C-alpha positions in Angstrom: -19.8 -15.1 23.5 -21.6 -13.3 20.5 -20.3 -9.8 21.1 -16.5 -10.8 21.9 -17.5 -12.9 17.8 -18.3 -9.3 16.1 -15.9 -7.3 18.3 -13.5 -9.0 16.2 -14.4 -8.4 12.9 -12.8 -5.3 12.6 -9.1 -6.7 12.0 -10.6 -8.6 8.9 -11.6 -5.0 7.6 -8.8 -2.9 8.4 -5.9 -5.0 7.5 -6.4 -5.4 3.8 -7.4 -1.8 3.4 -4.2 -1.0 5.0 -2.0 -3.4 3.0 -3.7 -1.5 -0.1 -2.7 1.4 1.1 0.9 1.1 1.9 0.9 -1.3 -1.6 -0.2 1.8 -3.6 2.1 4.2 -1.6 4.8 2.4 -2.0 4.4 1.0 -5.8 4.1 5.2 -6.2 7.1 6.2 -4.5 8.7 3.4 -6.7 7.3 5.1 -9.9 8.4 8.5 -9.2 11.9 7.6 -8.0 12.2 5.3 -11.3 11.5 8.1 -13.5 14.4 10.5 -13.2 16.9 8.0 -12.9 15.5 5.9 -16.2 15.8 9.8 -17.8 19.1 9.8 -16.7 20.4 6.8 -18.1 18.7 7.6 -21.5 20.5 10.8 -21.4 17.3 13.2 -21.6 
């Protein structure tokens, strides 16, 4: 039973890491798409 409990530790490590990668990836996409839109609105 101890080997089963040790094997289930990896989701607790991988899931937060993947969530942070997705979060910052989507955030960077949003920032790069928002920049041209705000420039168009400002008339630049």
